[in-house]
Steps between C-alpha positions, in 0.01 A plus 500: 500500500491669159555170331237326705252780426573464133423124522166581666405753232601277215179286491273812489694653218540174305127429511349850453770686305779276363663786314558657838761235571745748349406758760524248785841387369634857460375620843644199677839539331531875558375491858724209596802652323445832685492323833796275426713742304791459738515124432451521123807497280384618158836422343476140614139482370586616151811282485325183600481219237120539479533875438765450235291245318194718508714796396599301190134436426419867543788601273398264218133603538598859457713430197223292336249785553681672211341268248168450672188609298429782745841597656360780725240274649764234553728749678213601726442140603867440531538790746227349718662157475833646612349678799312192611819295471699741712223532763469118501869455568469745793192321640672164492809648665278648775327166546836332538597749780187448711586430864462163673233644717278569202442132402209452741307796360570388142371146570185632661442740202542214253251280686245780534563625148467153347170420675362849427603472136316171466193628676477805277533286187233261621257779573563664163459170310182405684335844471601569134760760606240698695754690711713594195190621310386698809839661556535593133137612459426234232155353466542296182755303304590280792660246275755758382578613849534140616736402221721814526510570870445169675711302254798719578436461875481124474831484307675709767351273763636189321848640571443657844340177623824314545675696775165546676433122503849423619476745790162352594662156495786612721308711749161335531506137376522299175122432501425875495739542206339209312158649559617841377646334191182301417280805553735703274491248218118478529470877480720516195309215340175702516676827405488634139878443462614154392848641484514556874384146568763364255772709664425385856476134388835514307659676793365230735677230293819704506469547876462126567789395274736770640415395852590145413829569316588874523821535302433252218145634463613862479764406243245313284244778541755762395599296190135454404419872538805614302443242230134595465595868469772428244275274289175700541457599129574146384262347756230742399538427129527123509327381818229744613369652181125558497443217258706244687342584831147488355574154344618373837258663747205586278317832528646739753337805661528809275744675733742203479459476125584869475803452720633229270455719191682784681791272573505370139509860368780590744707195387458603139618853573792361706608296198520819294747669743643230729838664567424847639121496526252772413604736783398563862115509540454441126220253564229765534576661162636210300401469133196283445411486869166665448373238257225286634585125518245217479215754527589535870714807575826678392809292435702701754291681763775719656736204588536125439371395845820290527819632658729261307353595163497868589872485581575337169265733305629826643861442618615209285796275583683755727194556714432130533865427585498765777184359653648145482789637706254660741304177549820304535613741771172466688491116489870480601446726799194300598677161470801631701309694764548246775137550611283212629331302216155643572626856475668430170181338383291807599727730292501253210119476511464881498737531205323221312155648553629838378650349188189297416288814519755713316496254206122487473339823618683834505739726318858475618549873560168576674588721794270339754618149401867606540408639843351160594823333410702733718259479791509118497878509474513727806267258690736211416801698628326635810395158614844348465769757591601579771201523729233319301360156523847345475592669828187359662575146374852515646353623827 
């Protein structure tokens, strides 16, 4: 019931206080671990392949903090990153140990949570974030509230949508799932976040292809993701520079122009220190980052708004190599899971949506964004083993 309650609270927190995703994540993990402490094997958790890979990433991040521009600030962020990683591993382990009897409550929570999430977003979009402004006591600057708060909520929804739609398909009927999907795409179209719309559309393509040919599609998807990560600085320099994009697509909105200049600046800094990077969390204090580009905004406002470039910029080749291993592990587990094609497709769509957003919108180490990743991973695990949707399908 704790997991189901968390799923029901998720829409409220995502829409009205996205940073609170960290609190939801931590409370769910601690409460579930306390109730299931007899079944949890901490040694097995920390010795799992996923934990070992993440441990390698944590170790290299800690080492690289030594040459970061602000080592003390980097260490502070690293400590939070380490705690979130450990808590996330515990949450996923708890989700894996959920009983077979819990699958019904989880499915109901996903259906109710998904519809409630969509409803809240629609109301906020139509009313110019009236509820958020009321709750926060704001009477002006609705545009800023809309961009900061609702945009984050829409991006979380673009990921959370997939298990909700699948459960609606399985438990009600395909027509209801299609209607939910069309309403969701329409809501994101009218939202202030084009990133969320792009994420759900890309994930939809991934879902369809994986449903059609699960193993080959997962293999190709994994290769594309890894190749894009490995070649990110080169792609940024030679294919998506501001000048090249402008010559191809014409004038872009100012926020997209700024994003391209940020990526160009990041690629230039990567070229200066490609091997070991500038150090963990160096992006916020990197030399030259405060200079205004194209009369728009600073060249590096806290982070590159691109996970691949941030990895290269801060952790260099070792950090990228570790994340390549991590992604390879995830795609290999997914391809060999033995789940029905639709379940594999749901997980692939969630991962794809997260990666799209991570490479356009947020900083890689933002606590609430890391919490979203772990919550979505726990949802995937809870709905497949041992008492999740897979159990219902076999029944």
